[in-house]
PDB file of N, CA, C and O in Angstrom:
ATOM      1  N   MET A   1      -1.840 -21.422  14.088  1.00  0.00           N
ATOM      2  CA  MET A   1      -0.845 -20.367  14.201  1.00  0.00           C
ATOM      3  C   MET A   1      -0.667 -19.716  12.827  1.00  0.00           C
ATOM      4  O   MET A   1      -0.515 -20.419  11.828  1.00  0.00           O
ATOM      5  N   ASN A   2      -0.683 -18.401  12.767  1.00  0.00           N
ATOM      6  CA  ASN A   2      -0.532 -17.682  11.507  1.00  0.00           C
ATOM      7  C   ASN A   2       0.934 -17.571  11.114  1.00  0.00           C
ATOM      8  O   ASN A   2       1.789 -17.196  11.916  1.00  0.00           O
ATOM      9  N   ALA A   3       1.197 -17.906   9.868  1.00  0.00           N
ATOM     10  CA  ALA A   3       2.551 -17.743   9.349  1.00  0.00           C
ATOM     11  C   ALA A   3       2.773 -16.281   8.990  1.00  0.00           C
ATOM     12  O   ALA A   3       1.823 -15.548   8.718  1.00  0.00           O
ATOM     13  N   ALA A   4       4.005 -15.873   8.992  1.00  0.00           N
ATOM     14  CA  ALA A   4       4.333 -14.489   8.633  1.00  0.00           C
ATOM     15  C   ALA A   4       3.984 -14.248   7.164  1.00  0.00           C
ATOM     16  O   ALA A   4       4.181 -15.116   6.314  1.00  0.00           O
ATOM     17  N   ARG A   5       3.481 -13.095   6.896  1.00  0.00           N
ATOM     18  CA  ARG A   5       3.102 -12.712   5.536  1.00  0.00           C
ATOM     19  C   ARG A   5       4.346 -12.582   4.676  1.00  0.00           C
ATOM     20  O   ARG A   5       5.334 -11.985   5.103  1.00  0.00           O
ATOM     21  N   THR A   6       4.310 -13.139   3.460  1.00  0.00           N
ATOM     22  CA  THR A   6       5.485 -13.077   2.587  1.00  0.00           C
ATOM     23  C   THR A   6       5.266 -12.208   1.364  1.00  0.00           C
ATOM     24  O   THR A   6       6.238 -11.778   0.742  1.00  0.00           O
ATOM     25  N   GLU A   7       3.985 -11.928   0.988  1.00  0.00           N
ATOM     26  CA  GLU A   7       3.714 -11.079  -0.171  1.00  0.00           C
ATOM     27  C   GLU A   7       2.330 -10.456  -0.089  1.00  0.00           C
ATOM     28  O   GLU A   7       1.470 -10.895   0.675  1.00  0.00           O
ATOM     29  N   TYR A   8       2.138  -9.419  -0.899  1.00  0.00           N
ATOM     30  CA  TYR A   8       0.846  -8.761  -1.068  1.00  0.00           C
ATOM     31  C   TYR A   8       0.508  -8.793  -2.543  1.00  0.00           C
ATOM     32  O   TYR A   8       1.384  -8.620  -3.390  1.00  0.00           O
ATOM     33  N   ASN A   9      -0.784  -9.018  -2.859  1.00  0.00           N
ATOM     34  CA  ASN A   9      -1.163  -9.005  -4.269  1.00  0.00           C
ATOM     35  C   ASN A   9      -1.582  -7.601  -4.697  1.00  0.00           C
ATOM     36  O   ASN A   9      -1.798  -6.721  -3.864  1.00  0.00           O
ATOM     37  N   ILE A  10      -1.690  -7.412  -5.991  1.00  0.00           N
ATOM     38  CA  ILE A  10      -1.952  -6.079  -6.532  1.00  0.00           C
ATOM     39  C   ILE A  10      -3.324  -5.552  -6.110  1.00  0.00           C
ATOM     40  O   ILE A  10      -3.497  -4.342  -5.960  1.00  0.00           O
ATOM     41  N   GLU A  11      -4.291  -6.434  -5.918  1.00  0.00           N
ATOM     42  CA  GLU A  11      -5.616  -6.002  -5.471  1.00  0.00           C
ATOM     43  C   GLU A  11      -5.558  -5.438  -4.054  1.00  0.00           C
ATOM     44  O   GLU A  11      -6.223  -4.448  -3.749  1.00  0.00           O
ATOM     45  N   GLU A  12      -4.774  -6.058  -3.203  1.00  0.00           N
ATOM     46  CA  GLU A  12      -4.624  -5.564  -1.834  1.00  0.00           C
ATOM     47  C   GLU A  12      -3.958  -4.188  -1.828  1.00  0.00           C
ATOM     48  O   GLU A  12      -4.346  -3.309  -1.059  1.00  0.00           O
ATOM     49  N   ILE A  13      -2.973  -4.010  -2.671  1.00  0.00           N
ATOM     50  CA  ILE A  13      -2.290  -2.720  -2.729  1.00  0.00           C
ATOM     51  C   ILE A  13      -3.240  -1.650  -3.263  1.00  0.00           C
ATOM     52  O   ILE A  13      -3.260  -0.528  -2.757  1.00  0.00           O
ATOM     53  N   GLY A  14      -4.026  -1.994  -4.283  1.00  0.00           N
ATOM     54  CA  GLY A  14      -5.028  -1.049  -4.795  1.00  0.00           C
ATOM     55  C   GLY A  14      -6.044  -0.671  -3.737  1.00  0.00           C
ATOM     56  O   GLY A  14      -6.424   0.496  -3.629  1.00  0.00           O
ATOM     57  N   HIS A  15      -6.493  -1.648  -2.949  1.00  0.00           N
ATOM     58  CA  HIS A  15      -7.433  -1.388  -1.860  1.00  0.00           C
ATOM     59  C   HIS A  15      -6.805  -0.441  -0.828  1.00  0.00           C
ATOM     60  O   HIS A  15      -7.456   0.488  -0.350  1.00  0.00           O
ATOM     61  N   ALA A  16      -5.546  -0.686  -0.496  1.00  0.00           N
ATOM     62  CA  ALA A  16      -4.858   0.157   0.480  1.00  0.00           C
ATOM     63  C   ALA A  16      -4.692   1.587  -0.043  1.00  0.00           C
ATOM     64  O   ALA A  16      -4.828   2.543   0.720  1.00  0.00           O
ATOM     65  N   ILE A  17      -4.403   1.737  -1.324  1.00  0.00           N
ATOM     66  CA  ILE A  17      -4.304   3.088  -1.913  1.00  0.00           C
ATOM     67  C   ILE A  17      -5.640   3.803  -1.766  1.00  0.00           C
ATOM     68  O   ILE A  17      -5.678   4.964  -1.359  1.00  0.00           O
ATOM     69  N   ASN A  18      -6.740   3.122  -2.094  1.00  0.00           N
ATOM     70  CA  ASN A  18      -8.064   3.743  -1.967  1.00  0.00           C
ATOM     71  C   ASN A  18      -8.373   4.120  -0.523  1.00  0.00           C
ATOM     72  O   ASN A  18      -8.979   5.160  -0.267  1.00  0.00           O
ATOM     73  N   TYR A  19      -7.957   3.278   0.419  1.00  0.00           N
ATOM     74  CA  TYR A  19      -8.133   3.592   1.838  1.00  0.00           C
ATOM     75  C   TYR A  19      -7.443   4.916   2.176  1.00  0.00           C
ATOM     76  O   TYR A  19      -8.035   5.798   2.798  1.00  0.00           O
ATOM     77  N   TRP A  20      -6.180   5.039   1.753  1.00  0.00           N
ATOM     78  CA  TRP A  20      -5.434   6.253   2.084  1.00  0.00           C
ATOM     79  C   TRP A  20      -5.965   7.468   1.341  1.00  0.00           C
ATOM     80  O   TRP A  20      -5.935   8.575   1.879  1.00  0.00           O
ATOM     81  N   LEU A  21      -6.445   7.291   0.132  1.00  0.00           N
ATOM     82  CA  LEU A  21      -7.038   8.423  -0.587  1.00  0.00           C
ATOM     83  C   LEU A  21      -8.251   8.968   0.159  1.00  0.00           C
ATOM     84  O   LEU A  21      -8.507  10.172   0.144  1.00  0.00           O
ATOM     85  N   ALA A  22      -8.990   8.084   0.809  1.00  0.00           N
ATOM     86  CA  ALA A  22     -10.171   8.498   1.570  1.00  0.00           C
ATOM     87  C   ALA A  22      -9.841   9.046   2.955  1.00  0.00           C
ATOM     88  O   ALA A  22     -10.638   9.788   3.530  1.00  0.00           O
ATOM     89  N   HIS A  23      -8.677   8.689   3.498  1.00  0.00           N
ATOM     90  CA  HIS A  23      -8.356   9.046   4.883  1.00  0.00           C
ATOM     91  C   HIS A  23      -7.216  10.043   5.072  1.00  0.00           C
ATOM     92  O   HIS A  23      -6.991  10.515   6.187  1.00  0.00           O
ATOM     93  N   GLU A  24      -6.506  10.365   4.018  1.00  0.00           N
ATOM     94  CA  GLU A  24      -5.372  11.298   4.145  1.00  0.00           C
ATOM     95  C   GLU A  24      -5.728  12.655   3.564  1.00  0.00           C
ATOM     96  O   GLU A  24      -6.354  12.758   2.510  1.00  0.00           O
ATOM     97  N   GLN A  25      -5.321  13.675   4.265  1.00  0.00           N
ATOM     98  CA  GLN A  25      -5.485  15.025   3.757  1.00  0.00           C
ATOM     99  C   GLN A  25      -4.372  15.320   2.761  1.00  0.00           C
ATOM    100  O   GLN A  25      -3.202  15.034   3.015  1.00  0.00           O
ATOM    101  N   ALA A  26      -4.746  15.890   1.639  1.00  0.00           N
ATOM    102  CA  ALA A  26      -3.752  16.258   0.630  1.00  0.00           C
ATOM    103  C   ALA A  26      -4.266  17.463  -0.135  1.00  0.00           C
ATOM    104  O   ALA A  26      -5.449  17.799  -0.071  1.00  0.00           O
ATOM    105  N   ASP A  27      -3.369  18.105  -0.854  1.00  0.00           N
ATOM    106  CA  ASP A  27      -3.777  19.202  -1.727  1.00  0.00           C
ATOM    107  C   ASP A  27      -4.707  18.650  -2.803  1.00  0.00           C
ATOM    108  O   ASP A  27      -4.640  17.460  -3.114  1.00  0.00           O
ATOM    109  N   PRO A  28      -5.569  19.482  -3.377  1.00  0.00           N
ATOM    110  CA  PRO A  28      -6.515  18.992  -4.379  1.00  0.00           C
ATOM    111  C   PRO A  28      -5.860  18.314  -5.596  1.00  0.00           C
ATOM    112  O   PRO A  28      -6.475  17.455  -6.229  1.00  0.00           O
ATOM    113  N   LEU A  29      -4.645  18.688  -5.917  1.00  0.00           N
ATOM    114  CA  LEU A  29      -3.991  18.138  -7.105  1.00  0.00           C
ATOM    115  C   LEU A  29      -2.891  17.124  -6.780  1.00  0.00           C
ATOM    116  O   LEU A  29      -2.054  16.826  -7.631  1.00  0.00           O
ATOM    117  N   SER A  30      -2.889  16.594  -5.556  1.00  0.00           N
ATOM    118  CA  SER A  30      -1.877  15.611  -5.171  1.00  0.00           C
ATOM    119  C   SER A  30      -2.492  14.574  -4.249  1.00  0.00           C
ATOM    120  O   SER A  30      -3.642  14.700  -3.829  1.00  0.00           O
ATOM    121  N   ILE A  31      -1.715  13.554  -3.943  1.00  0.00           N
ATOM    122  CA  ILE A  31      -2.170  12.549  -2.987  1.00  0.00           C
ATOM    123  C   ILE A  31      -1.239  12.574  -1.782  1.00  0.00           C
ATOM    124  O   ILE A  31      -0.116  13.071  -1.859  1.00  0.00           O
ATOM    125  N   GLY A  32      -1.718  12.038  -0.684  1.00  0.00           N
ATOM    126  CA  GLY A  32      -0.947  12.059   0.550  1.00  0.00           C
ATOM    127  C   GLY A  32       0.245  11.114   0.515  1.00  0.00           C
ATOM    128  O   GLY A  32       0.382  10.314  -0.412  1.00  0.00           O
ATOM    129  N   PRO A  33       1.099  11.203   1.514  1.00  0.00           N
ATOM    130  CA  PRO A  33       2.353  10.437   1.511  1.00  0.00           C
ATOM    131  C   PRO A  33       2.177   8.919   1.555  1.00  0.00           C
ATOM    132  O   PRO A  33       2.959   8.200   0.933  1.00  0.00           O
ATOM    133  N   ASN A  34       1.183   8.417   2.265  1.00  0.00           N
ATOM    134  CA  ASN A  34       0.986   6.964   2.320  1.00  0.00           C
ATOM    135  C   ASN A  34       0.451   6.431   1.000  1.00  0.00           C
ATOM    136  O   ASN A  34       0.907   5.395   0.517  1.00  0.00           O
ATOM    137  N   ALA A  35      -0.514   7.135   0.413  1.00  0.00           N
ATOM    138  CA  ALA A  35      -1.030   6.723  -0.898  1.00  0.00           C
ATOM    139  C   ALA A  35       0.080   6.813  -1.944  1.00  0.00           C
ATOM    140  O   ALA A  35       0.161   5.954  -2.822  1.00  0.00           O
ATOM    141  N   ARG A  36       0.923   7.819  -1.870  1.00  0.00           N
ATOM    142  CA  ARG A  36       2.030   7.981  -2.817  1.00  0.00           C
ATOM    143  C   ARG A  36       3.028   6.835  -2.685  1.00  0.00           C
ATOM    144  O   ARG A  36       3.491   6.300  -3.692  1.00  0.00           O
ATOM    145  N   ALA A  37       3.361   6.458  -1.462  1.00  0.00           N
ATOM    146  CA  ALA A  37       4.315   5.358  -1.251  1.00  0.00           C
ATOM    147  C   ALA A  37       3.782   4.065  -1.863  1.00  0.00           C
ATOM    148  O   ALA A  37       4.533   3.302  -2.471  1.00  0.00           O
ATOM    149  N   LEU A  38       2.492   3.827  -1.700  1.00  0.00           N
ATOM    150  CA  LEU A  38       1.909   2.615  -2.260  1.00  0.00           C
ATOM    151  C   LEU A  38       1.733   2.718  -3.772  1.00  0.00           C
ATOM    152  O   LEU A  38       1.865   1.721  -4.481  1.00  0.00           O
ATOM    153  N   ALA A  39       1.438   3.913  -4.265  1.00  0.00           N
ATOM    154  CA  ALA A  39       1.301   4.102  -5.709  1.00  0.00           C
ATOM    155  C   ALA A  39       2.623   3.834  -6.423  1.00  0.00           C
ATOM    156  O   ALA A  39       2.629   3.368  -7.562  1.00  0.00           O
ATOM    157  N   ASP A  40       3.732   4.123  -5.766  1.00  0.00           N
ATOM    158  CA  ASP A  40       5.042   3.851  -6.358  1.00  0.00           C
ATOM    159  C   ASP A  40       5.204   2.364  -6.661  1.00  0.00           C
ATOM    160  O   ASP A  40       5.586   1.997  -7.772  1.00  0.00           O
ATOM    161  N   ILE A  41       4.918   1.511  -5.686  1.00  0.00           N
ATOM    162  CA  ILE A  41       5.077   0.074  -5.909  1.00  0.00           C
ATOM    163  C   ILE A  41       3.983  -0.451  -6.842  1.00  0.00           C
ATOM    164  O   ILE A  41       4.235  -1.359  -7.633  1.00  0.00           O
ATOM    165  N   TYR A  42       2.787   0.103  -6.759  1.00  0.00           N
ATOM    166  CA  TYR A  42       1.679  -0.301  -7.628  1.00  0.00           C
ATOM    167  C   TYR A  42       2.039  -0.046  -9.092  1.00  0.00           C
ATOM    168  O   TYR A  42       1.810  -0.896  -9.952  1.00  0.00           O
ATOM    169  N   GLY A  43       2.598   1.116  -9.362  1.00  0.00           N
ATOM    170  CA  GLY A  43       3.010   1.448 -10.727  1.00  0.00           C
ATOM    171  C   GLY A  43       4.073   0.507 -11.263  1.00  0.00           C
ATOM    172  O   GLY A  43       4.018   0.093 -12.421  1.00  0.00           O
ATOM    173  N   VAL A  44       5.036   0.171 -10.425  1.00  0.00           N
ATOM    174  CA  VAL A  44       6.086  -0.777 -10.824  1.00  0.00           C
ATOM    175  C   VAL A  44       5.467  -2.138 -11.125  1.00  0.00           C
ATOM    176  O   VAL A  44       5.827  -2.792 -12.104  1.00  0.00           O
ATOM    177  N   MET A  45       4.541  -2.553 -10.283  1.00  0.00           N
ATOM    178  CA  MET A  45       3.901  -3.848 -10.494  1.00  0.00           C
ATOM    179  C   MET A  45       3.123  -3.871 -11.808  1.00  0.00           C
ATOM    180  O   MET A  45       3.178  -4.857 -12.544  1.00  0.00           O
ATOM    181  N   LEU A  46       2.406  -2.798 -12.104  1.00  0.00           N
ATOM    182  CA  LEU A  46       1.676  -2.736 -13.371  1.00  0.00           C
ATOM    183  C   LEU A  46       2.639  -2.791 -14.550  1.00  0.00           C
ATOM    184  O   LEU A  46       2.423  -3.541 -15.502  1.00  0.00           O
ATOM    185  N   TYR A  47       3.692  -2.001 -14.482  1.00  0.00           N
ATOM    186  CA  TYR A  47       4.671  -1.947 -15.571  1.00  0.00           C
ATOM    187  C   TYR A  47       5.323  -3.307 -15.802  1.00  0.00           C
ATOM    188  O   TYR A  47       5.530  -3.720 -16.944  1.00  0.00           O
ATOM    189  N   GLN A  48       5.641  -3.992 -14.721  1.00  0.00           N
ATOM    190  CA  GLN A  48       6.306  -5.295 -14.827  1.00  0.00           C
ATOM    191  C   GLN A  48       5.316  -6.456 -14.947  1.00  0.00           C
ATOM    192  O   GLN A  48       5.719  -7.616 -15.037  1.00  0.00           O
ATOM    193  N   ARG A  49       4.023  -6.139 -14.947  1.00  0.00           N
ATOM    194  CA  ARG A  49       2.952  -7.143 -15.054  1.00  0.00           C
ATOM    195  C   ARG A  49       3.054  -8.209 -13.967  1.00  0.00           C
ATOM    196  O   ARG A  49       2.920  -9.406 -14.219  1.00  0.00           O
ATOM    197  N   ARG A  50       3.296  -7.730 -12.757  1.00  0.00           N
ATOM    198  CA  ARG A  50       3.410  -8.624 -11.599  1.00  0.00           C
ATOM    199  C   ARG A  50       2.104  -8.601 -10.819  1.00  0.00           C
ATOM    200  O   ARG A  50       1.504  -7.544 -10.627  1.00  0.00           O
ATOM    201  N   GLY A  51       1.675  -9.755 -10.378  1.00  0.00           N
ATOM    202  CA  GLY A  51       0.442  -9.851  -9.609  1.00  0.00           C
ATOM    203  C   GLY A  51       0.654  -9.733  -8.115  1.00  0.00           C
ATOM    204  O   GLY A  51      -0.301  -9.565  -7.356  1.00  0.00           O
ATOM    205  N   ALA A  52       1.911  -9.822  -7.688  1.00  0.00           N
ATOM    206  CA  ALA A  52       2.213  -9.754  -6.258  1.00  0.00           C
ATOM    207  C   ALA A  52       3.617  -9.200  -6.063  1.00  0.00           C
ATOM    208  O   ALA A  52       4.449  -9.203  -6.970  1.00  0.00           O
ATOM    209  N   VAL A  53       3.846  -8.728  -4.851  1.00  0.00           N
ATOM    210  CA  VAL A  53       5.162  -8.213  -4.482  1.00  0.00           C
ATOM    211  C   VAL A  53       5.546  -8.828  -3.138  1.00  0.00           C
ATOM    212  O   VAL A  53       4.709  -8.942  -2.242  1.00  0.00           O
ATOM    213  N   ALA A  54       6.797  -9.219  -3.000  1.00  0.00           N
ATOM    214  CA  ALA A  54       7.293  -9.782  -1.747  1.00  0.00           C
ATOM    215  C   ALA A  54       7.405  -8.695  -0.690  1.00  0.00           C
ATOM    216  O   ALA A  54       7.762  -7.556  -0.992  1.00  0.00           O
ATOM    217  N   VAL A  55       7.104  -9.048   0.528  1.00  0.00           N
ATOM    218  CA  VAL A  55       7.190  -8.104   1.648  1.00  0.00           C
ATOM    219  C   VAL A  55       8.601  -7.535   1.766  1.00  0.00           C
ATOM    220  O   VAL A  55       8.766  -6.358   2.088  1.00  0.00           O
ATOM    221  N   VAL A  56       9.609  -8.347   1.512  1.00  0.00           N
ATOM    222  CA  VAL A  56      10.995  -7.887   1.642  1.00  0.00           C
ATOM    223  C   VAL A  56      11.359  -6.822   0.605  1.00  0.00           C
ATOM    224  O   VAL A  56      12.377  -6.145   0.752  1.00  0.00           O
ATOM    225  N   GLN A  57      10.546  -6.668  -0.435  1.00  0.00           N
ATOM    226  CA  GLN A  57      10.804  -5.644  -1.452  1.00  0.00           C
ATOM    227  C   GLN A  57      10.164  -4.302  -1.114  1.00  0.00           C
ATOM    228  O   GLN A  57      10.396  -3.312  -1.807  1.00  0.00           O
ATOM    229  N   LEU A  58       9.365  -4.264  -0.059  1.00  0.00           N
ATOM    230  CA  LEU A  58       8.680  -3.034   0.337  1.00  0.00           C
ATOM    231  C   LEU A  58       9.554  -2.215   1.272  1.00  0.00           C
ATOM    232  O   LEU A  58      10.349  -2.756   2.041  1.00  0.00           O
ATOM    233  N   THR A  59       9.391  -0.893   1.192  1.00  0.00           N
ATOM    234  CA  THR A  59      10.044  -0.035   2.174  1.00  0.00           C
ATOM    235  C   THR A  59       9.271  -0.154   3.489  1.00  0.00           C
ATOM    236  O   THR A  59       8.157  -0.676   3.519  1.00  0.00           O
ATOM    237  N   ALA A  60       9.865   0.327   4.554  1.00  0.00           N
ATOM    238  CA  ALA A  60       9.187   0.312   5.853  1.00  0.00           C
ATOM    239  C   ALA A  60       7.892   1.117   5.783  1.00  0.00           C
ATOM    240  O   ALA A  60       6.880   0.708   6.352  1.00  0.00           O
ATOM    241  N   LYS A  61       7.913   2.258   5.091  1.00  0.00           N
ATOM    242  CA  LYS A  61       6.721   3.107   4.952  1.00  0.00           C
ATOM    243  C   LYS A  61       5.616   2.376   4.193  1.00  0.00           C
ATOM    244  O   LYS A  61       4.451   2.441   4.585  1.00  0.00           O
ATOM    245  N   GLN A  62       5.972   1.679   3.105  1.00  0.00           N
ATOM    246  CA  GLN A  62       4.986   0.931   2.332  1.00  0.00           C
ATOM    247  C   GLN A  62       4.377  -0.191   3.168  1.00  0.00           C
ATOM    248  O   GLN A  62       3.161  -0.383   3.155  1.00  0.00           O
ATOM    249  N   ALA A  63       5.203  -0.923   3.886  1.00  0.00           N
ATOM    250  CA  ALA A  63       4.710  -2.020   4.725  1.00  0.00           C
ATOM    251  C   ALA A  63       3.770  -1.508   5.813  1.00  0.00           C
ATOM    252  O   ALA A  63       2.734  -2.115   6.086  1.00  0.00           O
ATOM    253  N   GLU A  64       4.135  -0.397   6.424  1.00  0.00           N
ATOM    254  CA  GLU A  64       3.280   0.182   7.469  1.00  0.00           C
ATOM    255  C   GLU A  64       1.956   0.669   6.889  1.00  0.00           C
ATOM    256  O   GLU A  64       0.899   0.427   7.473  1.00  0.00           O
ATOM    257  N   ALA A  65       2.001   1.349   5.752  1.00  0.00           N
ATOM    258  CA  ALA A  65       0.779   1.849   5.108  1.00  0.00           C
ATOM    259  C   ALA A  65      -0.144   0.692   4.727  1.00  0.00           C
ATOM    260  O   ALA A  65      -1.360   0.797   4.886  1.00  0.00           O
ATOM    261  N   LEU A  66       0.411  -0.394   4.234  1.00  0.00           N
ATOM    262  CA  LEU A  66      -0.391  -1.573   3.893  1.00  0.00           C
ATOM    263  C   LEU A  66      -1.009  -2.193   5.138  1.00  0.00           C
ATOM    264  O   LEU A  66      -2.195  -2.525   5.139  1.00  0.00           O
ATOM    265  N   THR A  67      -0.235  -2.351   6.176  1.00  0.00           N
ATOM    266  CA  THR A  67      -0.732  -2.962   7.408  1.00  0.00           C
ATOM    267  C   THR A  67      -1.893  -2.152   7.981  1.00  0.00           C
ATOM    268  O   THR A  67      -2.928  -2.716   8.335  1.00  0.00           O
ATOM    269  N   ILE A  68      -1.728  -0.856   8.072  1.00  0.00           N
ATOM    270  CA  ILE A  68      -2.798  -0.009   8.622  1.00  0.00           C
ATOM    271  C   ILE A  68      -4.041  -0.080   7.765  1.00  0.00           C
ATOM    272  O   ILE A  68      -5.142  -0.262   8.284  1.00  0.00           O
ATOM    273  N   ALA A  69      -3.880   0.063   6.445  1.00  0.00           N
ATOM    274  CA  ALA A  69      -5.036   0.100   5.548  1.00  0.00           C
ATOM    275  C   ALA A  69      -5.773  -1.241   5.504  1.00  0.00           C
ATOM    276  O   ALA A  69      -7.000  -1.284   5.598  1.00  0.00           O
ATOM    277  N   LEU A  70      -5.030  -2.317   5.364  1.00  0.00           N
ATOM    278  CA  LEU A  70      -5.686  -3.617   5.206  1.00  0.00           C
ATOM    279  C   LEU A  70      -6.285  -4.148   6.492  1.00  0.00           C
ATOM    280  O   LEU A  70      -7.206  -4.964   6.458  1.00  0.00           O
ATOM    281  N   HIS A  71      -5.772  -3.697   7.624  1.00  0.00           N
ATOM    282  CA  HIS A  71      -6.327  -4.128   8.899  1.00  0.00           C
ATOM    283  C   HIS A  71      -7.189  -3.029   9.523  1.00  0.00           C
ATOM    284  O   HIS A  71      -7.712  -3.177  10.628  1.00  0.00           O
ATOM    285  N   GLN A  72      -7.323  -1.910   8.778  1.00  0.00           N
ATOM    286  CA  GLN A  72      -8.121  -0.766   9.206  1.00  0.00           C
ATOM    287  C   GLN A  72      -7.808  -0.374  10.649  1.00  0.00           C
ATOM    288  O   GLN A  72      -8.694  -0.180  11.481  1.00  0.00           O
ATOM    289  N   LEU A  73      -6.504  -0.269  10.900  1.00  0.00           N
ATOM    290  CA  LEU A  73      -6.043   0.140  12.224  1.00  0.00           C
ATOM    291  C   LEU A  73      -6.311   1.630  12.430  1.00  0.00           C
ATOM    292  O   LEU A  73      -6.408   2.376  11.455  1.00  0.00           O
ATOM    293  N   PRO A  74      -6.432   2.070  13.669  1.00  0.00           N
ATOM    294  CA  PRO A  74      -6.631   3.482  13.922  1.00  0.00           C
ATOM    295  C   PRO A  74      -5.459   4.297  13.385  1.00  0.00           C
ATOM    296  O   PRO A  74      -4.302   3.892  13.498  1.00  0.00           O
ATOM    297  N   LEU A  75      -5.773   5.443  12.803  1.00  0.00           N
ATOM    298  CA  LEU A  75      -4.735   6.326  12.277  1.00  0.00           C
ATOM    299  C   LEU A  75      -4.052   7.044  13.425  1.00  0.00           C
ATOM    300  O   LEU A  75      -4.704   7.468  14.379  1.00  0.00           O
ATOM    301  N   LEU A  76      -2.743   7.179  13.331  1.00  0.00           N
ATOM    302  CA  LEU A  76      -1.966   7.850  14.379  1.00  0.00           C
ATOM    303  C   LEU A  76      -1.886   9.324  14.128  1.00  0.00           C
ATOM    304  O   LEU A  76      -1.270  10.051  14.908  1.00  0.00           O
TER     305      LEU A  76
END
């Protein structure tokens, strides 16, 4: 039985950002909303030198973007 996920590491978040950069339409000088939501937490993690972030610290949008990207779910 799989236990509920409690955290994501910085590599997973970076992978998810790259997924959204490849799959989201955005203006040439900006990134899409899902990549931006994940970049926000990624930047904080880099600044604070954290290797992981607890799921409870993520917004609903960040958690959804991570779930879709890491499980390569169909885009809605």
